[in-house]
C-alpha positions in Angstrom: 56.3 122.5 151.4 56.3 121.4 155.2 56.3 124.1 157.4 58.3 123.3 160.5 57.6 123.5 163.7 57.4 126.8 166.0 61.1 126.7 167.9 60.8 125.7 171.4 61.0 128.4 174.3 64.4 127.7 176.3 66.8 129.6 179.0 69.6 129.2 176.7 71.7 131.3 174.4 69.8 131.9 171.8 66.3 132.5 173.7 68.4 135.1 175.6 69.1 136.6 172.6 66.1 136.6 170.5 64.5 139.7 172.0 67.4 142.1 170.7 68.1 140.3 167.6 64.8 140.0 166.6 64.4 144.4 166.4 67.5 144.4 163.7 64.9 142.4 161.2 61.7 144.3 159.5 58.5 142.5 160.5 57.5 142.5 156.7 60.5 139.5 156.1 61.8 136.8 156.7 65.6 136.3 157.5 67.2 133.4 155.4 70.4 132.0 156.7 71.7 130.1 153.4 73.9 127.4 154.0 75.9 125.2 151.3 76.3 121.8 152.4 79.6 120.6 154.0 82.4 119.3 151.3 81.7 116.1 149.3 84.3 113.9 147.9 83.1 115.4 144.4 83.0 118.8 145.3 86.9 118.8 145.9 87.1 117.7 142.3 84.9 120.5 141.4 82.6 117.9 139.4 79.3 118.7 138.3 77.3 116.8 141.5 73.6 117.6 141.0 71.2 115.7 141.6 73.1 112.4 142.7 73.2 111.7 146.2 76.9 111.8 147.4 77.7 111.5 151.6 79.5 114.5 153.0 83.4 114.0 153.4 85.4 113.8 157.0 85.9 118.0 155.9 82.0 118.4 154.8 81.5 116.6 158.2 83.6 119.1 160.4 82.0 122.2 158.2 78.7 120.6 159.5 80.2 120.9 163.3 81.4 124.8 163.0 78.2 125.3 161.5 76.1 124.0 164.1 78.4 125.9 167.0 78.1 129.4 165.6 74.0 128.7 164.7 73.2 127.5 167.8 73.6 131.2 169.9 71.2 132.7 167.2 67.3 132.9 167.7 66.2 130.8 164.4 62.9 129.6 164.3 62.8 126.7 161.7 65.2 124.7 159.2 64.8 123.4 156.3 66.8 121.1 154.0 67.8 120.0 150.5 66.4 116.8 150.7 70.0 115.4 149.0 72.2 113.5 151.4 75.1 116.1 151.9 72.2 118.7 152.7 70.5 116.8 155.6 74.0 115.7 156.8 74.8 118.8 157.3 71.4 120.0 158.7 71.2 116.9 161.3 74.2 118.9 163.6 73.0 122.4 163.2 69.0 121.3 163.8 70.1 119.1 167.0 71.7 122.0 168.4 68.9 124.5 168.0 66.4 121.8 169.1 65.0 121.6 165.8 62.9 118.9 163.5 64.4 120.4 160.1 61.9 120.2 157.2 62.9 118.2 153.6 62.2 120.7 151.0 62.9 119.6 147.4 63.1 123.5 146.0 66.7 123.7 147.7 67.9 121.0 145.7 71.1 121.2 143.8 69.9 122.1 140.1 70.1 118.9 137.7 73.4 119.0 135.5 71.7 115.5 133.4 74.5 113.7 131.3 77.3 115.9 132.8 76.7 115.0 136.2 80.0 113.4 137.9 82.1 115.0 135.7 84.5 117.7 135.4 84.2 120.9 133.2 87.2 119.6 131.3 86.0 115.8 131.1 82.8 117.9 129.2 85.2 120.0 127.1 87.0 116.6 126.3 83.6 114.9 124.9 84.1 117.2 121.8 83.7 119.9 120.0 79.3 119.4 120.3 79.7 118.9 124.0 81.8 122.3 124.4 79.7 124.4 122.5 76.7 123.3 124.4 78.2 123.8 127.7 80.1 127.3 126.5 76.3 128.0 125.6 74.9 126.4 129.5 77.9 128.8 130.9 75.9 132.2 129.2 72.8 131.2 128.7 70.9 130.6 132.3 67.9 129.8 130.4 69.9 126.7 128.5 69.8 123.3 130.6 72.8 120.6 130.2 71.8 117.3 128.3 68.9 116.1 130.3 69.2 118.4 132.9 67.9 121.9 134.8 68.7 125.5 133.6 69.4 128.1 135.9 66.5 130.0 135.3 64.5 126.8 136.3 66.3 126.3 139.7 65.8 130.4 139.9 61.8 130.0 139.6 61.4 127.1 142.3 63.9 128.8 145.0 62.1 132.4 144.7 58.6 129.7 144.8 59.8 128.5 148.1 61.3 132.0 149.9 57.6 133.7 149.0 56.5 130.4 151.2 58.5 130.7 154.0 58.0 134.7 153.8 54.3 134.1 154.3 55.0 131.5 157.0 57.6 132.9 158.5 57.8 137.0 158.6 59.6 138.5 161.2 61.6 135.6 161.7 64.9 134.1 161.0 65.7 130.5 159.7 67.9 128.0 158.1 67.7 126.9 154.7 70.8 123.6 153.9 70.9 123.9 150.5 72.6 124.0 147.2 75.5 126.6 145.1 72.6 126.6 142.6 69.4 127.6 144.8 71.4 129.7 147.1 73.1 132.4 144.1 69.6 131.9 142.5 68.3 133.3 145.6 71.4 136.1 146.1 70.7 137.3 142.3 67.2 137.8 142.7 68.1 140.2 145.9 70.2 141.7 144.2 68.3 142.6 141.2 71.0 141.1 139.2 70.8 138.9 136.1 71.3 134.8 136.6 74.8 135.5 134.6 76.2 137.6 137.7 75.9 133.6 139.5 79.0 133.0 136.9 81.2 135.6 138.9 80.2 134.3 142.4 82.2 132.1 144.5 80.6 129.7 147.3 82.8 127.4 149.2 81.2 124.7 151.3 79.9 124.6 154.5 79.5 128.4 154.1 76.8 131.0 154.9 74.8 133.7 153.3 71.8 136.1 154.6 69.2 137.5 152.4 66.1 139.6 154.4 63.2 138.3 151.9 61.1 141.0 151.5 59.8 144.3 149.2 62.9 144.6 148.4 65.1 142.0 149.8 68.3 142.7 151.4 72.0 141.0 151.2 73.3 141.1 154.5 76.3 138.5 154.1 78.0 136.2 151.4 80.1 133.4 151.5 81.3 133.7 155.4 83.4 130.9 156.7 84.7 132.7 159.9 83.3 129.3 161.6 85.9 127.8 159.7 88.8 129.9 159.7 90.1 132.3 157.1 92.9 129.9 156.0 90.3 127.3 155.1 88.6 128.8 152.1 89.1 127.4 148.9 90.1 129.9 147.3 92.8 130.4 149.9 94.0 126.5 148.6 96.0 125.2 145.8 93.8 124.2 143.1 92.9 120.1 143.4 94.7 117.9 141.3 93.5 116.6 138.4 91.7 113.3 138.6 93.6 110.2 137.5 91.6 108.1 134.7 92.0 104.7 134.7 93.1 102.9 131.0 
């Protein structure tokens, strides 16, 4: 893991806030601001994007700018990002406002969905009974992987290992992690002591913030916050997306 450099001192808002806010965190923990990247075109259609590289949509770029504005007020010491394009595009405006350089962290990458990448759930089911059974097993068993892909348990193992390294490197500090649904939900389930199956009951919108104080024990402070985007912008407040049109 590449450890990001320390935040340079400055007389700005974050520097003024830092002495007061530091006291809200145990010196034996690290505060993780878990950021789901902004929206992509495939996200809007609820497709399995996974390890595919896809840029942000215009809406996702606006979400990244909103995240940058709200996080600029905080004393964040470092920012780490998944190497996937959508995470990097989200991280860059945040890092620029903070005066930091984002450090790539492969363990924050999204779960690989293998043969299902680019498909919606309905399109996987349409492939036939065998594929439908594999999908249902994957949805009920965190140790089961999509064909050619990665299980949520594998994602959890790498995400938790990453959090442990970040605790060792940034004890007592606040840091930002720009990641994806799988790693963020895995960390949240682990912090809560909940089985990974709980992840299926948690909805994480694009461009949102979750906060965990990672220590012994971890404490969840915030989940799926989107106040910076506006209340009405949450996906669960929107009508369901239209089914994608198919050629032929």
